[in-house]
N, C-alpha and C positions, 0 to 999 in steps of 0.2 A: 501819668496817673494824676487825677485831680486831688489836691491836698485838702486837708480839713479846712483851712482858712478860705480856700477858694470856694468850697462848698457853702460856707456861711455867707460869703459875699454874693454868690449866685442866689442864695435863698433870700437875702435882703433885697436884691434887685427884683426878684420875682414878686415879693410882697409890695414893693413900691410901685410897680407897674402892673395895673390890672390886666393888661394884655398878656403879661408873662404867665398867667395862670395856665395857659395852654402848654407851656414848657414843662411845668413840674407835675402836671396831672399824670404823666406816664409813670411817675414814681413818687407819689405824694408823701408816702411814709418816709422815704429816703431824705427828702428836703426838710421835713419836720424834725427828723432825727438829727440831721446836720446842724440845724439851728440850735437845738437843745444841747448837743454835744459841744458846740462852740460857745455856749453860755449866753447866746443872744435870745433872751426870753421874750423881748419885745417882738422880734421877728417871728418867733415860734407862735406867739399869741395872735399876731396879725395873719399868719398863714392859716391858723386854726379858724379864725373868723371867716376867711375867704372860703375855706373848705365847707364851713357851715352854710354858706350861701350857695355854693356851687354843687355840692354833692348830696345825695339822699342820706337820711339819718344812718342807715345801716352801713353805708360806705364810710361815714365819718367815724363811726365806732371802730371799723376795721382799720382805718388809717392811724388813729391814735393808738390802738392796740399794737400795731406794728412797730411803734416807737421803741418799746422795750423788748417785745418778743423778738424782733429782728436782731437787736443788739445781743440778746441772750444767746441766740443760736450762732451768732458770729463767735461768741466766746466758746460755744461747744465745739466749733470746728477746730479749735486749737487744743482740744482735749481737756477742757476744764469743767465739762458738764457730765453728769451721770443720771441715773434713773431718778434719784432723789431730787436733783436739780430740775429735771423735767417736770416732776410732779409739783414742785413749788411754783413753776411757771404757770401750770394749769390753774392752780389756786389763785394766783395773782391776776390772771386774765379777767376774772369776774370783777375785781376791783378796778381794772382798767376801764371797763365799760362804764362804771359809775363815774370815774374821773373824766371820761370823755364828755359825758352828759353835763357835768358841772362846768367844765371849761366852755362848752357851747352856750350855756345859760348866762353865767356871770362874766367869765373871761377877765377876772382881775389878774393882772400880770404877776404881781408878787405872790398872790395865792396859788396861781398855777405853778409858779417856779417852786414854791415850797412843797406842794403836793407831789410834783414830779421828782423832786430831789428826795423826798421821803420814800417814795416808791422805789427809787433806785437804791437807797440804803437798805430797804427791806429785802430787795432782790439779792443784793450783794451778800447780806447776812445769811440768806438761804443757801448760798453756794457752799458745797462741801469743801472742807480744807483738803488740799492735796496730801495724800498719804505717802510716807517715805517708801522708796523702792526696797523690796526685800533683798536681803543679802543673797547673792547667788550661791547655790550649794556647790561644793567642790565636785568636780567630775570624778566618777568612779573609775578606778584604774582598770584598764582593759587588757585582755589577752592579745599579745602582738608577737610577730616573728621579727626580732630586731635585725637590722642590717649588720653584716659582718664588718668588724673593725679593720681586718686585714685578711688577705687571701690565705686559705688553709694550706698547710703543707701535707701532701699525701704521698703515696707510693704507687707506682704504676703496676706493681705486682701484688698488691694487697686489696683485692676487690671487695672483700667483706668489710675491711676497715674503712675503705672509701665510702661504702654504702652507709655504714654507721655514722661517719662524719657528716654526710649529706643529710641524713635524718636529723642529726643533732643541730646542725647549723641552719638548715633551710626548711625543715618540716616541724620544728618544735616551737610551741608557743610559750611565751614568758609572761608572768604576772607577778611582779615583785620577786620573791624568792621561789615561786612556784614554777614548775616546768611540766609541760604536757605535750606529747606527740599529737599532731593534728592530721596525720595521713596514715591510712591502714589499707592492707590488701585483704579482701574478704570475699569469699565465694567467687573468685575469678575476676574481681573488679577492684579498682582503686577507689577508695572513699576518702574525701577530704573535708575537713571542717570549714564551714563557710562563715563562722562567727556565731552561729546559732545551733546548727545541727550538721550531720554528715551527709554529703551528697555524692553520688557516683560520678566518675569522670568518663568521658567517651574514649575508651581504649587506653593505651599507654602514652599517647603523644604528649600530654601535659607533663607527666612525670619525666618522660624521656627528655623533653626540652629543658626542664629545670636541672636535671642531672647533667646533661651535656654542658650547659653553661657553667655550672658549678665546677666541673672538672676542668673546663677550659680556662677558668679564672684561677684555678689552684696552682700551687708551686710544687716542685719536686726538688730533692736535694741533688746537687751535682758538684763534681770536683771536690775541692777542699773546703767544705762547709758552705758552698755557694748554693743559690736557688735558681731554678729555671722553670719556665712554663710547663704545665703538665702536657698540653697538646694531646687530648684524648683521641684515640682511634675508635672506630665503631665497635670493635670487639670488646674494648675496655668499658664502653658505656653499657653494652649488653650484659657484660659480666656483672657490673655494679648494679644494674637494674634487677637481675636475678637475685643477687644477694639482698637487695633492698626489699624484695617481696618476702624473703625469709625474715628479715629484721622487723618488718612491720605487720606480719601476718596475724590475723585473728582467726581462731578456730571457727570453722563454719557452724559449729554447734552453739556458739555464743550469739544467740539471736538477740538483736536489740529489742527493747531498751535495756541498758545495763551500765553500771558504773565500772569503768576500766581499772580503777584503783582498788576495787574490791569492797567498797563501802556498801552498806545496806540502805541507809537513809540519807535523804528522803527517797522513798520508793521510786525507782526510775520509771516504772510503768505508769506512775501517776503524774509525771512531768511532761508537759507539752511545750515544745519550743516555738515561740513566736519570734518575729524579727527583733523585738526590743527586750524580751525577757523570757524566762521559763515560768510557766504557770502550773501550779499544783491543781489538777482538775478536781481533786476531792475536796480541797480546802479553799481554793481561790487565791492562795498566797502566791506572790511572785518573787523570784530570785534571779540573780544574774546568770548569764550563759557560762558554760564550762566545757572545754574540749574533752574532759575526762568522762563526760556523759555520752555514751555510745547510743545515739538516737538518729533515726533516719527520717522521722516524720515531721520535720520542721515546716512551718507555714510562712509564706512570703508576705506577711502583713503584720502590723503591730497589734498588740493587745491593748485596748483602750482602758482608761481609768473608769469611764462611764459609757454605757451604750448609747449610740445615736443612730437609729435606723427607723425613721418614721414610715418610709415606704414599705418596709418589711412588716411592720405592725399593721399598716393598712391592708397589705396583701393577705395576711392571715385572716383578718376580719372579712375580707372580700370573698375568700374561698370557703370559709366556715362562719358565716354571719351569726353572731350571738352564741356560738358554741365554744365556750372558753375551754372546755375539756379537750376538744379536738385541737385547738390552737396550742394548748400546753403540751399535749402529747407529741405534736410535731416537733416542737423545740426540744423536748426530752429525748426523742429518738435521734435527732440530729446531734445533740450533745453527746449522747451515748455512743454514736458512731465516731466521734472525734477521739475516743479513748481506746485503750487496749482491753477494756472490761468486756466480758461476755457472760456475766453472771446470770442474766435474766433469761437466757436460752429461748429467744424469740426470733421469729422471722416477720418482718413487716410486710403486710399485704395491703396495697392501696388500690382500691377499686373506684372507678368513677367515670363520669361523662368525659367526652373529648374536650380538651382545653379547660380542664378543671383545676389545674395548678400542680398536678403530680410531677410532671416533667420539670417544672421550674424548681420545685423543692429538691428533686434529685440533683439538679445542676448545682444548687446551693450546697447540698451535701458533699459533692465532689470538691468544691472550693474549700470547704471546711476541713477536709482531710488531706488536701494537697494532691498534686498530680500523680504522685507515685504510690499513693496508698488507697486507691479505689480501682476497681476493675469492672468493666461492662461484661455481662454474662448473657449467653443465649440458652434458653431452657432446653433446646434440642441438641446442643453440642457441648455444653459445659461438662458433661459427664460421659462423653462418648467413648473414651478409651482410658487406659490406666494412667496416662500422663496429662489428661485434659485439665486437671485441677492445679497443675504446677503454677499457673499464672495467679492463683489465689494465695500463694505463700507470701506472708509478710504484709497482707492487705488488711485494712480496717473495715472496708465497705465493699460489697459486691452488689450490683444493681441489675436486675432483669427488667429490661424495658419492653413494653407493649407485648406482654406474654399472650400467646394463643396456644391452646392445647388441642390434641386430636379430638375431632368431633365424634359423637356417637353414631353408630351405623347399625341399621336393622337388616338382618338377613332373612327376609320373608317371615314365616311363622315359626321358624326352627332355631333361630339364633339371633344374638344381639351383642354388639361390641360397644361397651359404655364409653370407650375412648378415655380422655383425661390424661392425667400424669402417669408416666410409666413407673414400674416398681423400682427400677434402678435409680431414678431421680428421687423418688420418695425416700429410699434408703439414705442417699447422700444428703438430702435436706435434713433428715432427722439427725444424722451424725454431725453435720456442721453446726446445727442449732444447739445441740446438746453440750458442745464444748468438751466432749470426751476426747481422749488422746486417739490419734489415728495416723496412718502412714499415707503421705501424699507422694505419688510417684513423680519422678523427674526424668526427662529424656537424657539418656547416656550418663545418668548420675544416680547415686543411691537415693532412696526415698527419704523424705524429711518426716521424722516421727515427732509428734507433739500435739498440743491442744490447739486447734484452729481458733483464732480470735476474730475472724471476719464476721461482720453482721450483714445479713442478706435482706435486700428489699426487693419486692416483686410489684411491678406496675402493670395494671391491666384495665381494659374497658369492660371486660366480661366477667361474669361469675364463673370461676374455674371449677372443673371437676377434679378435685385433688385425690379422690378415690381412697383416702386413708383417714380414719377417724382420729388416730393419734396425732397426725400432722396438723389437724385442725386445732388441737390444743396448744400448738407451738406458735400460732399466728397472733400477731398484733395488728388489729384491723382498723382501717380508716376508710370511711365512705366519703368520696369527693362528689357531692351531688350538684354543686354549683358550676355550670358550664359557662365559659367565657367565649364560646364559639361565635365568631362574627364580630367580637369586640376585643380581640387579643391586642395586647401591648407588647410587641416583640422586644422593645428596648428594656422592658421590665426584667426579662430573663437575661438579656445580653449585657446590659450596662448598668441599669438602675440598681437592682439588688446586689450585683457584684460590687458596686461602689459602696455599699453599706456592710460589706462582709465582716469588717472588724467588729462593728456593733452587734451584728447577728451572732458572731462567735461568742461574744461576751454573754449574750442572753442565753445561748444554747448551753454553754458550760454552767451557767447558773441553774438552768433547768435540769441539767444532769445531776448537780448536787442535790437538788430537790428530789429527783428520782432515787438517788442513793439513800437519802434520809427516809423516804417512804418505803424503800426496799421492795417494790413491786411495780410492774408496768401498769399505768392507768389506762384501762380500756374505755374509750369514750362511749357513752350510751348510743351516740349516733352510729357507731360501728357495729353494735350488737346485732342489728338486723341482718348484717352480712353473714353472721354465723348460721342462721336458719337457711339463708339462700344457698350457702356453700354446702350445707348438709343435704338440702333437697337436690342439689345438682349431682351429688355423688351417690345418693341412695334413693332409688326409685320408691321403695316401700316407705321410707321416712316422709317423702314428699306426699304420698297418698294419705298417710295417717295425719300429717300436720295440716293438710288442706281441709279435711273433713271432720276430724274427731278430737274430742277432749275426754279425759278420764271422767267417769260418772261421779257426780258430787256426793251421792249417797247410795247405799245398797238397794238393789231392786230395780234400778234404772239401767237401761241398756238398749242395744240394737240387736235384733235377731241375727243369728249367725248366717242364715241364708241371705238376708238383706245385705250383710257386710260383704260377702263374697260376690254378690250381684253388683254391688257398687264398685268393687275393685275391677271386675271385668269391664264394666262400662267405662270406667276411668282409663283403663289400659288402652281401650280402643280410642279414646280421645287423645291420649298421649302417643298414639301410633306405635305402641308396644304390642305388635302382633303376636309375639311369642308369649304374651301373658293373658291374652283374652280368654283362654280356656284353662287358666291355672286353677288347681284344686285348692280347696279351703286349707287343707293341711300344709301345702307348700307355702301359701301366702302367710299363714300364721307363723310358720317356722322362721321365715325371713323377718317378719315384723318383730318377733321376740328377740331378735339379735340387736334391736335398737334398745339402748339402755332405758329409755323412758317407758318402753312397752314390754320389758322382759318378763313381767308377771301377768301378761294378758292371757287369761284362760277363760273359757266359757263357763257360765253358771246356769243352773236350772232351778226353778221354783215349782215344786210338786210336779204336776203333769204338763206345765207350760213349756213352750219351746225354749231351746237353748239360746242364751243371749251373751254378748260380750259386754262387760261393764264399761261402756263408753257411751257418750252422747254426741249428737251432731252439733257442730259449730253453727252459730247463727249466721245465716246468709251463705253458707257453704253449698247448699243443695240448690241446683237450678230447677226451674220449671220443667225444662226438657228432661232432666234426669228423673224427676219424680213421676213424670208421665210415661217415660220409656220403661223403667225398671218394673218388672212384674215377677212375683214369686209364687210358688205353689202353696196353696192353703187347703188343708183338709177340713171339709165340712162335717157337721155332726152326723150326717147320714153316711159318712165314710167316703164321700166323693171328693176328689182333688180338683181344684180349679186354679187358674192363673188370675191373680189380682194385683193391683198396685200396692206398694209397700206403704202402710199407714205412717211409718216413721218418717218417710220422705215427704209425704203429703203434709203431715203435721209441721215438719221443719219449714216447708215453703210457706205455710200459713202462719208461722211464727209461734206455734204452740209449744208447750214444754214437752220434755221427753216423757215417754210412757214407761210404765212398770211392767216387767216380766213379759214383754212382747205382746201384751193384750191390746186389742184395737180400742 
């Protein structure tokens, strides 16, 4: 490596020999810096004069500026610069430009030396002083299972005592003077504490291995006070294992979350286990892990101090551009799904174009609740028999993917099957969304009775015929109108957003706290249009009324009854409802009055004028074809009846206002 003295000597040689200019042009700032650092101001001035001759003005400014800028960033590489230091450099760079100009014009050696030295002093003064390192905080004492100091002394004939000793020595966690068992037998499975929450084991093998090794290392009394190896046989291990199930059993009615030591606070249903702490989902406070908290919904990632998920924020804006309500609602629903709360009694229905982001959000929801607390559901099989719902027990989230319902079917002119959701599924959806207590059957076991806490999400590309008005009131609707078909980013769903899951969890829990404070689900305005579409899909008469009519704004305005029924029959033919093309006026009005907005729709008559319904035609609803086709009977003054076009429809096509009392 070239030393500082050698650099100065090389610089002097370059300045003395005009032909040496070629050598230092490759790094002129380096040579000038070396001369100044070595204190050889005469060489620095000479090099500057040569540069003034050989280089354009802009290059000279750059070279002189590099003198101190380069040195400053060398300092930053060893950790002595920060943002304030960088800002100071930017301010000083303007002075360097002026300094370069003065050096080129006057070039007095002593003056240049003083100016450069002064600049160096100012730069040094601008450097921040190093701050002392903060004292490290003492590590929090953790729950551990300590190693045995010496082998236990057991009895080959005391299976229960041996099981209790194994639980005490190998399955009990210590923290100071505190003790807590970390393995339990619950609903036919072993559950062990992993440092954050309880997770099930695969069969008995893990417990069997631990118990076998424990007995093998144990001692038994022999002879006159002597000790011998236990040397367990298979039957002794089996016996101890059976007793261990008894010692560690938790009643199957003790559904998590729950404090095993009987305490009430903090509320266990409000604590969510992350890898690094427990988070109170209602307050946002964090506390340390505790094996006495009986929870199964631990997450395999840390809870961050602050959220960092820029691609998630970009994704929300991409699928709902400018719709802050929809973006907030998505995070509120995801945060709601991370909890055991079911107070809002809603089912999420996400309708949208292909590749509109619904599946990606569902995948994020699954990561936010963990692999054991969500269940995929099929709308046609989830409720097919008395035990079909068993897989929903203990789950936070259930997702119906790509739902398709039975299509409507016309049976000539005599019958019609509207299709849609079956009554059995409607009943089950209402029960699960209500949060009311119910019995969920289990195969070869007694039913589990309690309040289901699962939140259901339905994903579909189509407007569904749900066939039930009450079910519509339970829906939380989101319209995904932005399709990314043809420009999909597969890595977004598979790796990019999962890589930001900790920050997403932070944001969604904060959104849940906002939801709790508001105490109601926020229905985005962009989703309200789905309400009308869903009602039209499930109710033929609502679709007819919503398409053509609005309530009359004042008394006396209306549409003649015979025009109304003629319009209905025309529209039924357009909709291929052959069973309705000859429907009577009484039948149609009876069905229309079942719709809550039209339950008071009754005909009126003014003096001897024709009966009218107090409704008006919506602007643009009537087509030219309809106005020309529909004809009604009109009685002439001489008593003769003739067929003529309905003036209400002709006026609507021409954009005229509604008429009074059916008069032409």
